[in-house]
C-alpha atoms as one frame of an Amber mdcrd trajectory, in Angstrom:
protein
   3.964 246.716  -1.816   4.897 244.230  -4.479   8.711 244.176  -5.584   9.287
 243.246  -8.966  12.720 241.762  -9.959  14.383 241.353 -13.392  16.318 238.392
 -12.385  15.286 235.449 -14.476  14.446 231.994 -12.981  17.108 229.398 -14.114
  15.483 227.125 -16.626  15.226 223.568 -15.864  17.550 221.293 -18.187  15.235
 219.372 -20.695  15.829 215.927 -22.097  17.747 217.384 -24.941  20.261 218.691
 -22.774  20.873 215.389 -21.070  21.023 213.708 -24.441  23.584 216.364 -25.474
  25.807 215.358 -22.578  25.954 211.838 -24.048  27.476 213.026 -27.429  24.936
 210.796 -29.281  26.527 210.952 -32.588  29.989 209.850 -31.173  28.369 207.141
 -29.287  26.354 206.003 -32.103  29.674 205.218 -33.868  31.085 203.591 -30.837
  28.085 201.243 -30.288  28.157 200.410 -34.043  31.733 199.205 -33.929  30.930
 197.134 -30.757  28.033 195.567 -32.561  30.338 194.650 -35.373  32.766 193.127
 -32.923  29.705 190.881 -31.655  28.718 189.592 -35.099  32.285 188.870 -36.117
  32.906 186.802 -32.958  30.721 183.942 -34.153  29.992 182.239 -37.523  26.228
 182.789 -37.108  24.315 185.192 -35.116  25.451 186.288 -31.907  23.269 185.321
 -28.652  20.323 187.770 -28.318  21.048 188.303 -24.574  24.598 189.285 -25.158
  23.622 191.311 -28.070  20.891 193.324 -26.461  22.395 193.737 -22.976  25.984
 194.222 -24.289  24.894 196.944 -26.643  22.937 198.781 -24.059  25.553 198.392
 -21.478  28.338 199.781 -23.944  26.084 202.523 -24.838  25.356 203.657 -21.396
  29.053 203.389 -20.482  30.176 205.476 -23.378  27.458 207.889 -22.607  28.675
 208.081 -19.096  32.160 208.933 -20.210  30.824 211.628 -22.599  28.903 213.377
 -19.684  32.057 213.120 -17.550  34.037 214.826 -20.381  31.436 217.684 -20.555
  31.883 218.313 -16.801  35.821 218.290 -16.885  36.023 220.402 -20.014  33.339
 222.897 -19.627  35.782 225.743 -19.063  37.675 225.225 -22.195  34.301 224.312
 -23.900  32.997 227.900 -23.153  36.092 229.198 -24.964  35.785 227.237 -28.329
  33.265 228.095 -30.969  32.731 224.410 -31.574  31.765 223.715 -27.983  30.500
 226.845 -26.285  26.962 225.942 -26.954  26.936 222.694 -24.772  24.638 222.476
 -21.821  27.184 223.194 -19.142  28.840 226.344 -20.740  25.635 227.740 -21.660
  24.184 227.407 -17.993  21.411 225.075 -19.023  22.551 222.544 -16.373  24.835
 222.537 -13.303  27.634 220.296 -12.507  25.810 218.347  -9.767  23.144 217.293
 -12.324  25.658 216.366 -14.951  27.822 214.215 -12.426  24.735 212.380 -11.005
  23.579 211.704 -14.602  26.872 210.308 -15.380  27.106 208.238 -12.232  23.702
 206.707 -12.754  24.466 205.841 -16.544  27.813 204.246 -15.414  26.334 202.213
 -12.634  23.658 200.927 -14.851  26.187 199.888 -17.429  28.158 198.091 -14.904
  25.088 196.297 -13.543  23.880 195.256 -16.850  27.211 193.954 -18.144  28.126
 192.138 -14.893  24.790 190.516 -14.312  23.517 189.701 -17.913  26.627 189.783
 -20.151  29.846 188.721 -18.357  32.334 190.195 -15.891  35.298 190.365 -18.265
  33.290 192.729 -20.671  32.271 194.709 -17.481  35.881 195.118 -16.338  37.240
 196.032 -19.673  34.311 198.494 -20.186  35.013 200.066 -16.945  38.643 200.440
 -17.788  37.872 202.146 -21.059  35.513 204.310 -19.346  38.070 205.528 -16.732
  40.646 205.637 -19.474  38.626 208.201 -21.486  36.764 210.117 -18.994  39.634
 210.483 -16.345  43.062 209.511 -17.793  42.600 211.065 -21.182  40.107 213.972
 -20.536  41.605 215.005 -16.964  45.248 214.408 -17.627  46.705 213.246 -21.004
  44.769 215.979 -23.053  46.473 218.677 -21.106  49.741 216.915 -20.763  51.154
 215.954 -23.962  50.850 216.585 -27.726  50.685 212.726 -28.119  47.417 212.821
 -26.146  45.417 211.490 -28.938  47.740 208.619 -29.597  47.881 207.501 -25.999
  44.495 208.236 -25.197  43.150 206.452 -28.489  43.430 203.161 -26.747  40.182
 204.043 -24.752  38.460 205.003 -27.897  39.504 201.734 -29.699  38.065 199.421
 -27.163  34.421 199.069 -28.296  34.823 196.246 -30.939  36.748 194.295 -28.291
  34.083 194.955 -25.840  31.557 193.594 -28.381  33.630 190.705 -28.950  34.211
 189.672 -25.269  30.333 190.243 -24.790  29.648 187.218 -26.994  32.552 185.055
 -26.349  33.863 185.935 -22.817  37.261 185.830 -24.262  39.706 188.299 -25.881
  40.565 186.927 -29.430  43.466 188.096 -31.802  40.747 189.215 -34.440  39.230
 191.530 -31.724  42.643 193.080 -31.115  43.049 193.649 -34.780  39.658 195.526
 -34.793  41.205 197.620 -31.862  44.239 198.241 -34.026  42.292 199.725 -36.853
  40.538 202.407 -34.603  43.659 202.916 -32.586  45.503 203.814 -35.946  42.528
 205.821 -37.320  42.139 208.128 -34.257  45.378 210.264 -34.784  44.557 211.346
 -38.460  40.899 211.724 -37.603  41.450 214.016 -34.621  44.586 215.895 -35.893
  42.719 216.966 -38.863  40.138 218.645 -36.669  43.010 220.025 -34.405  44.508
 221.665 -37.549  41.435 223.518 -38.417  40.898 224.596 -34.631  44.472 225.132
 -33.709  43.977 228.780 -32.965  41.208 227.888 -30.449  43.527 225.272 -28.885
  46.316 227.687 -28.681  44.053 230.146 -26.946  43.151 227.679 -24.175  46.543
 226.307 -23.787  46.005 222.955 -25.064  49.023 221.255 -26.261  47.758 219.615
 -29.512  50.240 218.598 -32.141  49.809 221.665 -34.452  49.802 224.046 -31.526
  53.192 222.710 -30.121  55.055 221.596 -33.501  53.244 223.364 -36.324  51.129
 222.464 -39.321  54.051 220.870 -41.424  54.877 218.101 -38.911  51.304 217.568
 -38.081  50.445 216.984 -41.773  53.273 214.656 -42.048  52.041 212.781 -38.858
  48.581 212.487 -40.500  49.991 211.077 -43.779  52.190 208.533 -41.884  49.519
 207.440 -39.629  47.055 207.060 -42.545  49.699 204.846 -44.341  49.942 202.664
 -41.255  46.117 202.508 -40.990  45.909 201.375 -44.704  48.254 198.522 -43.946
  46.435 197.553 -40.716  43.031 197.543 -42.481  44.348 195.015 -44.978  45.449
 192.656 -42.374  41.798 191.113 -41.845  42.155 189.737 -45.437  45.756 188.364
 -44.939  44.761 186.827 -41.543  41.659 185.231 -42.991  39.277 187.102 -40.748
  37.516 188.754 -43.691  37.218 188.116 -47.504  37.384 189.710 -50.740  34.155
 191.596 -50.354  35.723 193.543 -47.308  39.048 193.694 -49.180  37.729 195.600
 -52.238  35.779 198.031 -50.153  38.927 198.575 -47.811  41.091 199.294 -50.747
  38.654 201.796 -52.141  38.064 203.438 -48.847  41.798 203.663 -48.075  42.497
 205.175 -51.630  39.802 207.969 -50.841  41.248 208.534 -47.525  44.820 208.836
 -48.686  43.761 211.336 -51.476  42.145 213.537 -48.801  45.171 213.276 -46.580
  47.778 213.737 -49.361  45.906 216.856 -50.547  45.979 218.006 -46.900  49.745
 217.369 -46.879  50.456 219.118 -50.036  48.045 222.010 -49.084  49.815 225.006
 -47.474  46.672 227.024 -46.998  45.926 228.045 -43.313  42.322 228.050 -43.671
  40.047 225.322 -42.192  38.393 223.881 -45.233  40.695 221.157 -46.321  41.330
 219.730 -42.772  37.668 219.914 -42.129  36.951 217.726 -45.271  39.472 215.294
 -44.139  37.867 215.122 -40.720  34.428 214.481 -41.828  35.477 212.010 -44.419
  37.544 210.109 -41.703  34.163 209.647 -39.798  32.432 208.294 -42.847  35.414
 206.060 -43.576  35.355 204.273 -40.285  31.619 203.726 -40.453  31.707 202.301
 -44.089  34.773 200.270 -43.142  33.092 198.452 -40.186  30.006 198.051 -42.328
  32.061 196.297 -44.942  33.525 193.925 -42.352  29.900 193.095 -41.209  28.672
 192.532 -44.709  31.712 190.594 -45.706  31.234 188.314 -42.523  28.081 186.973
 -44.029  28.370 187.615 -47.826  31.665 185.984 -48.481  30.612 182.346 -47.014
  27.276 182.739 -48.999  29.150 183.408 -52.252  31.659 180.605 -51.627  28.766
 178.237 -51.457  27.325 179.337 -54.844
């Protein structure tokens, strides 16, 4: 007699599930800022080998860190509307597959960077991978309301990695690019934290608006955006960039400050205003680094006219 069962056979994860583990949109912005670091590191064009293998290595390392983040955060991801449909919470993939996938990506990244770029870039990339995937995700995120500030160092590393991939040296201008992203991270993520504060409170995550309330968080966002504005003018003051970048930076900062000021003055508790600020912050960083890249070649060309 044939026995029929209604228990479904678990589906094998598809390539889209593996792709989602890498957080492709986040990693795209990371690799873009690294590429800008590469181009800004030299007067002309960066060496092709460093450009290709450096970009691939940084992409693989960032993707590996993102996959580790999925594994560690799968329990809290399952309880948040924004993340509950990720592959692990939905059961599309198990932990073992995700961990192996992450290890393979990380190993390939280190191999490429060590053999075909330089050991300094490999070392710094590995440090940022551990900083984000382990120190931030496993410990800082759950330990302090300042998790975003402290953990932001790992997320701010890509331009430095790009710079060192080309020059095998840590330059002051590379650290200035680092500072831009480091100062950008808190207002960017705290805007999202305000919008999702109830979910963070539900899972016990000590985000700033959960622990200290909306008013203080709004004030922190405003202060950090003012600091960011000052830092983003420094490339012009130091001679790293010219007037093309300067004009774009002033316009972008004015728009960012407008969003943040509206958020600071807005006493509504809905998510609309903070989410508008959050999405603008992503566009802001992309436009800002694009302006750095364009200026690097446009300003010398205009000066020769």
